[in-house]
C-alpha positions in Angstrom: -85.9 1.2 132.7 -82.9 1.9 134.9 -80.4 1.1 132.1 -82.4 3.2 129.7 -82.4 6.2 132.0 -78.7 5.7 132.7 -77.9 5.6 129.0 -80.2 8.5 128.3 -78.7 10.7 131.1 -75.2 9.7 130.1 -75.2 12.0 127.0 -72.9 14.9 127.4 -74.4 18.4 127.5 -72.6 19.4 124.3 -74.1 16.6 122.2 -77.4 15.7 123.9 -79.3 18.7 122.6 -78.4 18.2 119.0 -78.7 14.5 119.1 -82.1 14.4 120.8 -83.4 17.1 118.4 -82.3 15.1 115.3 -83.4 11.8 116.6 -86.8 13.1 117.5 -87.2 14.8 114.2 -86.3 11.6 112.3 -88.7 9.6 114.4 -91.6 12.1 113.8 -91.0 12.1 110.0 -91.1 8.4 110.0 -94.8 8.6 110.8 -97.0 8.7 107.8 -100.0 10.6 109.0 -100.3 14.0 110.8 -102.3 12.4 113.7 -99.5 9.9 114.4 -96.9 12.7 114.3 -99.0 14.8 116.7 -99.5 11.9 119.0 -95.8 11.2 119.1 -95.1 14.9 119.9 -97.6 14.8 122.8 -96.1 11.6 124.2 -92.6 13.2 124.1 -93.9 16.3 125.9 -95.6 14.1 128.6 -92.5 12.0 129.1 -90.3 15.1 129.4 -92.7 16.7 131.8 -92.7 13.5 134.0 -88.9 13.4 133.9 -88.7 17.1 134.9 -91.1 16.7 137.8 -89.4 13.6 139.1 -86.0 15.5 139.0 -87.5 18.4 140.9 -89.1 16.2 143.5 -85.9 14.2 144.1 -83.9 17.6 144.3 -86.4 18.8 147.0 -86.0 15.5 148.9 -82.2 15.8 148.8 -82.3 19.4 149.9 -84.7 18.5 152.7 -82.4 15.7 153.8 -79.5 18.1 153.7 -81.4 20.7 155.8 -82.3 18.1 158.3 -78.7 17.3 158.8 -77.4 20.9 158.7 -80.3 22.4 160.8 -79.0 22.4 164.3 -82.3 22.7 166.1 -84.4 19.6 166.9 -88.0 19.5 165.6 -89.6 20.5 168.9 -87.6 23.7 169.2 -88.2 24.4 165.5 -91.9 24.1 166.2 -91.6 26.4 169.2 -89.9 29.0 167.0 -92.5 28.7 164.3 -95.3 29.1 166.9 -93.9 32.6 167.6 -94.2 33.7 163.9 -97.2 35.6 162.5 -99.4 33.6 160.2 -98.0 35.0 156.9 -94.4 34.4 158.0 -95.3 30.8 159.0 -96.7 30.2 155.5 -93.5 31.5 153.9 -91.4 29.3 156.1 -93.4 26.2 155.4 -92.7 26.7 151.7 -88.9 26.7 152.2 -88.4 22.9 152.4 -90.2 19.7 153.4 -88.7 19.7 156.8 -90.0 23.2 157.6 -93.3 22.3 156.1 -93.6 19.3 158.3 -92.8 21.4 161.4 -95.2 24.1 160.3 -98.0 21.6 160.2 -97.9 21.2 164.0 -101.0 22.5 165.8 -98.9 24.7 168.1 -97.9 26.8 165.1 -101.5 27.9 164.7 -102.3 28.9 168.2 -102.3 32.6 167.1 -104.0 33.0 163.6 -103.9 36.4 162.1 -105.5 36.5 158.6 -106.3 40.2 158.5 -105.3 42.3 155.6 -106.1 45.6 153.8 -107.5 43.7 150.8 -109.1 40.3 150.8 -106.6 37.4 150.5 -108.3 34.4 152.2 -111.6 32.6 152.1 -113.6 30.3 154.3 -111.6 27.2 153.2 -108.3 28.7 154.4 -109.8 29.8 157.7 -111.4 26.4 158.2 -108.1 24.6 157.5 -106.1 26.7 159.9 -108.6 26.4 162.7 -108.7 22.6 162.3 -104.9 22.5 162.4 -104.9 24.5 165.6 -107.7 22.6 167.2 -107.6 22.8 171.0 -104.4 24.9 170.8 -106.1 27.9 169.3 -105.6 31.0 171.4 -106.1 33.9 169.1 -108.1 34.4 165.8 -108.1 37.6 163.8 -110.1 37.8 160.5 -111.3 40.3 158.0 -110.4 43.5 156.2 -108.6 46.1 158.4 -110.1 49.5 158.4 -108.1 52.3 156.8 -106.7 55.0 159.2 -109.3 57.7 159.8 -108.3 61.2 158.8 -107.8 63.8 161.4 -111.1 65.6 162.2 -111.4 69.0 160.5 -114.2 71.6 160.5 -114.9 70.7 156.9 -115.7 67.1 157.9 -119.4 67.0 159.1 -120.1 65.0 162.2 -123.2 63.2 160.8 -121.8 59.8 160.0 -123.0 57.6 157.2 -121.5 54.5 155.6 -119.5 56.8 153.4 -117.4 58.2 156.3 -117.6 55.7 159.0 -114.6 54.2 160.7 -113.1 52.9 157.5 -113.0 56.1 155.7 -111.5 55.8 152.2 -112.5 52.2 151.9 -116.2 51.9 151.3 -118.3 48.8 151.2 -118.6 49.2 147.4 -114.9 49.6 147.0 -114.3 46.5 149.2 -116.7 44.5 147.1 -115.0 45.6 143.9 -111.6 44.8 145.3 -112.7 41.4 146.5 -113.2 40.5 142.9 -113.5 36.7 142.8 -115.9 35.0 145.2 -113.0 32.8 146.3 -111.6 35.7 148.3 -114.7 36.5 150.3 -115.3 35.6 154.0 -118.9 34.7 154.7 -121.0 33.9 157.8 -119.7 30.4 157.9 -116.0 31.4 158.3 -116.3 30.7 162.1 -118.1 27.4 161.8 -115.0 25.4 162.6 -115.0 26.8 166.1 -118.1 24.8 166.9 -117.1 21.5 165.3 -116.2 18.6 167.6 -118.1 19.9 170.5 -116.4 23.2 170.2 -112.9 21.9 170.9 -111.3 24.6 168.6 -113.0 27.4 170.4 -112.8 26.0 173.9 -109.5 27.8 174.8 -109.8 30.7 172.4 -108.9 33.9 174.3 -108.9 36.6 171.6 -111.3 37.0 168.7 -111.0 40.1 166.4 -113.4 40.4 163.4 -113.1 43.3 160.9 -115.6 44.3 158.1 -116.8 40.8 157.3 -119.9 42.2 155.5 -121.6 38.8 155.2 -121.5 38.0 158.9 -124.8 38.0 160.8 -126.0 37.7 164.4 -126.9 34.1 164.2 -123.4 33.0 162.9 -121.6 35.2 165.4 -123.7 34.1 168.4 -123.1 30.4 167.4 -119.4 31.0 167.4 -119.4 32.9 170.7 -121.3 29.9 172.3 -118.2 27.8 171.6 -115.8 30.3 173.2 -116.3 30.2 177.0 -112.6 31.2 177.6 -112.8 34.4 175.6 -110.9 37.4 177.2 -110.7 39.8 174.3 -113.5 40.4 171.7 -113.1 43.1 169.0 -115.8 43.7 166.4 -115.6 46.4 163.7 -117.9 47.0 160.8 -120.0 43.9 161.0 -123.7 44.2 160.1 -125.0 42.8 163.5 -127.2 44.2 166.2 -125.8 45.5 169.4 -128.4 44.0 171.7 -128.2 40.5 170.4 -124.5 40.5 170.4 -124.2 41.7 174.0 -126.8 39.2 175.1 -124.7 36.4 173.6 -121.5 37.8 175.1 -123.1 38.0 178.6 -124.3 34.4 178.3 -121.3 32.7 176.8 -118.2 34.7 177.7 -118.1 35.0 181.5 -114.3 35.7 181.5 -114.3 38.6 179.0 -112.0 41.4 180.0 -112.0 43.6 176.9 -114.9 44.4 174.5 -114.4 46.7 171.5 -117.5 47.0 169.4 -117.8 49.5 166.6 -121.0 49.9 164.7 -121.2 49.7 160.9 -124.3 52.0 161.0 -123.0 54.9 163.1 -125.8 56.5 165.0 -128.6 54.2 163.8 -128.4 51.2 166.1 -130.8 51.9 169.0 -131.4 48.3 169.9 -129.6 48.3 173.3 -131.9 48.1 176.4 -131.2 48.6 180.0 -131.8 44.9 181.0 -129.2 44.0 178.4 -126.7 46.3 180.0 -127.4 44.8 183.4 -127.0 41.2 182.0 -123.7 42.2 180.5 -122.5 43.6 183.9 -123.6 40.4 185.7 -122.4 38.1 183.0 -118.9 39.6 182.5 -117.8 40.8 185.9 -114.1 40.9 184.9 -114.5 43.6 182.3 -111.6 46.1 182.4 -111.9 47.8 179.0 -115.2 48.6 177.3 -115.7 50.4 173.9 -119.1 50.9 172.3 -118.5 53.2 169.4 -121.1 54.6 167.0 -124.3 53.4 168.8 -127.3 55.3 170.2 -126.2 55.0 173.8 -128.2 57.1 176.3 -126.6 58.4 179.5 -128.5 56.3 181.9 -127.5 53.1 180.0 -123.8 54.2 180.0 -124.1 54.9 183.7 -125.4 51.3 184.3 -122.4 50.0 182.6 -119.8 52.2 184.4 -121.3 51.7 187.8 -121.8 48.0 187.3 -118.3 47.0 186.1 -116.2 47.1 189.3 -112.8 46.6 187.5 -113.4 48.9 184.6 -110.3 51.0 183.6 -110.9 52.0 180.0 -114.1 53.5 178.5 -114.6 54.5 174.9 -118.0 55.8 173.8 -116.7 57.7 170.7 -119.3 58.8 168.1 -122.1 57.8 170.4 -125.2 59.5 169.1 -127.2 60.3 172.3 -124.7 60.7 175.1 -124.7 64.2 176.8 -122.1 63.5 179.5 -124.5 63.4 182.4 -123.6 59.8 183.1 -120.3 61.1 184.5 -122.0 63.0 187.4 -120.7 62.0 190.8 -119.1 58.9 189.2 -115.5 59.7 190.1 -116.1 59.5 193.9 -117.5 56.0 193.7 -115.4 52.9 194.2 -115.2 51.8 190.5 -114.9 55.5 189.4 -111.5 55.6 191.1 -110.2 52.8 188.9 -110.9 54.6 185.6 -107.7 55.4 183.7 -109.0 56.2 180.2 -112.2 58.0 179.1 -112.8 58.7 175.4 -115.8 60.7 174.3 -114.5 61.9 170.9 -117.1 63.2 168.5 -120.2 62.5 170.6 -122.7 64.7 168.8 -124.8 65.5 171.9 -122.0 65.9 174.4 -122.7 69.1 176.3 -120.1 71.7 177.0 -121.4 72.2 180.6 -121.2 68.4 181.3 -117.6 68.3 180.0 -116.7 71.4 182.1 -118.3 69.9 185.2 -116.5 66.6 184.6 -113.1 68.3 184.4 -113.9 70.3 187.4 -114.6 67.2 189.3 -111.2 65.8 188.2 -109.5 69.0 189.6 -111.4 68.5 192.8 -109.8 65.1 193.4 -112.2 62.6 191.7 -110.9 60.0 189.2 -107.5 59.8 190.9 -106.2 57.1 188.6 -107.3 58.9 185.4 -104.5 59.2 182.9 -106.2 60.0 179.5 -109.2 62.1 178.6 -110.5 62.8 175.1 -113.5 65.1 174.6 -112.5 66.4 171.2 -115.3 67.1 168.8 -115.0 68.0 165.1 -118.3 70.0 165.3 -117.8 71.5 168.8 -119.7 70.6 171.9 -123.5 71.1 172.3 -124.7 74.1 174.3 -126.7 73.6 177.5 -130.0 74.7 176.0 -130.0 73.6 172.4 -127.7 71.0 170.8 -128.0 72.7 167.5 -126.2 75.7 169.0 -122.6 74.4 168.9 -119.8 75.7 171.1 -116.7 76.1 169.0 -114.4 77.6 171.6 -115.2 75.7 174.7 -111.8 76.2 176.3 -113.3 79.5 177.7 -115.6 77.5 180.0 -113.8 74.1 180.2 -110.8 74.3 182.5 -108.4 72.7 180.0 -105.4 74.8 181.0 -106.0 74.1 184.7 -106.2 70.4 184.2 -102.9 70.4 182.2 -101.2 72.5 184.9 -102.6 70.9 188.1 -102.8 67.3 186.8 -99.7 66.9 184.6 -100.1 63.1 184.8 -103.3 63.4 182.7 -103.1 63.4 178.9 -106.1 65.7 177.9 -107.3 65.9 174.3 -109.8 68.7 173.8 -109.6 69.6 170.1 -112.4 71.8 168.6 -112.8 73.7 165.4 -112.5 77.5 165.6 -115.8 77.8 163.7 -118.4 75.2 162.8 -119.8 73.6 159.7 -122.8 72.1 161.4 -125.1 73.5 158.8 -123.6 70.9 156.4 -125.4 68.2 158.3 -128.7 69.2 156.7 -127.5 68.6 153.3 -126.1 65.2 154.2 -129.3 64.3 156.0 -131.3 65.2 153.0 -129.1 63.1 150.7 -129.4 60.1 153.1 -133.2 60.5 153.1 -133.2 59.3 149.5 -131.1 56.2 150.3 -132.7 55.2 153.5 -136.4 55.3 154.0 -136.3 54.5 157.6 -134.1 57.5 158.5 -136.8 60.2 158.5 -138.7 58.6 161.4 -135.4 58.2 163.3 -134.5 61.8 162.8 -138.0 63.0 163.7 -137.9 60.8 166.8 -134.5 61.9 167.7 -135.4 65.6 167.3 -138.2 65.2 169.8 -136.0 63.2 172.1 -133.4 66.0 172.1 -135.9 68.8 172.6 -137.4 67.0 175.6 -134.1 66.2 177.0 -132.7 69.7 176.7 -135.8 71.4 177.9 -135.8 69.6 181.2 -134.1 71.3 184.1 -130.8 69.7 185.2 -129.5 69.3 188.7 -126.0 70.4 189.6 -123.1 68.1 188.7 -122.7 66.8 192.2 -126.4 66.6 193.1 -126.8 63.1 191.7 -127.2 60.4 194.3 -125.6 57.7 192.1 -129.0 56.2 191.0 -127.8 56.2 187.4 -131.3 57.0 186.1 -131.3 60.7 186.0 -132.3 60.6 182.3 -134.6 57.7 182.4 -137.7 59.7 183.4 -137.4 62.1 180.5 -139.8 61.7 177.7 -137.0 61.5 175.2 -136.2 57.9 176.3 -138.4 55.0 175.5 -137.6 52.9 178.6 -139.1 53.1 182.0 -137.1 54.1 185.0 -137.8 50.8 186.7 -135.4 49.1 184.3 -132.6 50.6 186.2 -133.5 48.4 189.2 -131.9 45.4 187.5 -128.5 46.8 188.4 -126.9 44.5 191.0 -125.7 45.9 194.3 
């Protein structure tokens, strides 16, 4: 075989093509039947393919050997450099040569896995393989379809949110499914199963978990994954079809070291599952929380107050698009111990946020409360709710709210207070009516909510500084379905 190949490869380029062509043609014509001729051609093609693949493989081997000699860094330093690359760059590097591929297979290179994208590119198999490669070295895991940037709020954009204009505006669930195309590019509820394999060794040291718009994820799968992540410090969940209460219960039980929680609802304004004891359990279970974002949930003021008064290290609060918050949870909060630590408060597009509460809050800031506060966002695309009726929107609240004074007297604070000059709040009725046809459970929610609001607004309110810090000033009102005794769960 060696002599044959040596002779065969010894033909010069100028004559080899013609000679091979003529010889193969004579050999084929010597066969008497068409089947024999076809068989001979197939054999020739297979041998040529084998020869081509062997040549390519030997070429890669030589290049790899050359790279190993010319590459000045030892393997351990190469692995260290590869561990600093993002996941996509690491995959590109591993395809350069066999030496890079061998280095890229080291578990340290997969300590920070980022498989997020605008369109689906990976499936459960890819995620499973990378998590298994990382094993106990896994530090960060990011999966899913990143939400598209939200457009700037305008008066023409109604504030009643549906799945059509939630956080990932411009990239609806139907669009996402159509762009997913083949099932091979869909992440499902089992994409996090590898975190629990081997007594949870892969998730044991995981510190960051970000999940975006995995529409087949459910509470059971997520809670199972969280039970294997006791070292988690940063949890971000956007667009998953999971319930707030069950998720927070799992977090408070399994993630005692958590410092940052960002949770954005996929059903803005419709998840009313959170209960006060769950808030208290979260406070007790995650005492190191410094950043809390619960966006798009029905979060009443007394529950928000439980969270803010309970977390002693809290610096960042984001309750944007919360459906039930009026702002009363901020009363007398800035003069408390944990209130002094707050640096960022974001209440953008909270439908029930009252103008009077926003004004009293900024007045308290001017009076010296919230000394560490650096950023405030009370912007609202539909204006703030009036004191007596949330249907009556305040479109020019700067007359009452001391925005100019805050900017002048507290230049260290970045204040966003953007409101439309005139409203389009009547558009909400049309959207609500269209949603009634697609969601049969919505009428009871709207009816219940309307009664809640009327009861809440009709109750007389104490002054901003009259609150004694109990945190349950709203719990006794008929608009809330929980008793005031639930607030006693709050630890001292």
